[in-house]
C-alpha positions in Angstrom: -122.1 60.0 125.0 -122.8 62.3 122.0 -119.7 63.8 120.3 -119.6 67.1 118.6 -116.9 67.9 116.0 -116.4 71.4 114.6 -114.7 72.4 111.4 -114.5 75.4 109.0 -112.3 77.7 111.0 -109.3 79.4 109.5 -107.5 82.7 108.7 -109.5 85.4 106.9 -109.1 89.1 106.2 -111.4 91.6 107.8 -114.6 91.8 105.8 -114.4 88.2 104.7 -116.7 85.2 105.5 -116.4 81.8 107.0 -118.9 79.0 107.6 -118.4 76.8 110.6 -119.9 73.3 110.9 -120.6 71.1 113.9 -121.4 67.5 113.2 -123.1 65.5 116.0 -122.6 61.7 116.5 -126.3 61.4 117.6 -129.5 62.9 116.4 -129.4 66.7 116.5 -133.1 66.9 117.2 -132.4 65.3 120.6 -131.1 68.6 121.8 -133.5 71.2 123.0 -131.1 73.8 121.9 -127.7 74.1 120.3 -125.3 77.0 120.2 -122.1 78.5 119.2 -119.7 80.0 121.8 -116.3 81.6 121.4 -113.3 82.3 123.6 -110.6 84.8 122.9 -107.3 84.7 124.7 -107.6 86.1 128.2 -111.4 86.3 127.9 -114.2 84.1 129.2 -116.2 81.9 126.9 -119.2 83.8 125.6 -122.4 82.9 123.7 -122.4 83.8 120.1 -125.7 82.3 118.9 -128.3 79.7 119.9 -131.0 77.9 118.0 -133.8 76.0 119.7 -135.5 72.9 118.5 -138.5 74.9 117.2 -136.2 77.1 115.1 -136.1 80.2 117.2 -132.7 81.9 117.3 -130.9 84.3 119.5 -127.7 86.3 118.8 -125.2 88.2 120.9 -125.4 91.9 120.1 -121.8 91.9 118.8 -122.7 89.6 115.9 -126.3 90.5 115.1 -126.8 91.1 111.4 -123.5 89.5 110.5 -123.7 85.9 111.7 -126.5 83.4 111.1 -127.0 80.1 112.9 -128.8 77.2 111.2 -129.0 73.5 111.3 -129.6 70.6 109.0 -131.5 67.9 110.9 -131.0 65.3 108.1 -127.2 65.8 108.3 -127.1 66.2 112.1 -125.1 69.3 111.5 -125.2 72.8 113.0 -123.8 75.8 111.1 -122.6 79.3 111.8 -122.3 81.5 108.7 -120.1 84.4 109.6 -120.0 87.5 107.3 -118.3 90.9 107.5 -115.8 89.4 109.9 -113.8 91.8 112.2 -110.5 91.3 114.0 -112.4 91.2 117.3 -114.2 88.1 116.1 -110.9 86.2 116.5 -111.4 83.4 118.9 -111.8 79.6 119.3 -115.4 78.8 118.4 -117.1 76.0 120.2 -120.3 74.1 119.4 -122.5 73.1 122.3 -125.5 70.7 122.4 -127.9 70.8 125.3 -126.5 71.5 128.7 -123.1 69.9 128.6 -122.0 68.5 125.3 -119.1 70.5 123.8 -117.0 70.2 120.7 -113.2 70.6 120.8 -113.3 74.0 119.1 -112.1 75.5 115.9 -109.8 78.6 115.6 -111.0 81.6 113.7 -108.5 84.4 113.1 -109.4 87.6 111.4 -106.6 89.8 110.2 -106.9 93.6 109.8 
């Protein structure tokens, strides 16, 4: 079973930036798509961004123009560059591979 491990979360002031990483134990290209999701307290888990094997991407409206998803196939790593962070971006961020491979999550907290 492929394992996904996120890192890069932390506490940042509004307007700041963070870069999340997700390392896979297997080949990242084995996934048709990989994505980042987030879950804030009391809310459902929601899609943030997805990248398909061919390189196409899709973003939630709330993060368009501020976040960028990318991957390094040689390093089997998925990234999420988050700029111009807002307090409402505070959540646990999860990496997902394919249909059912999830990481354990990394906390992102944005202070006002």
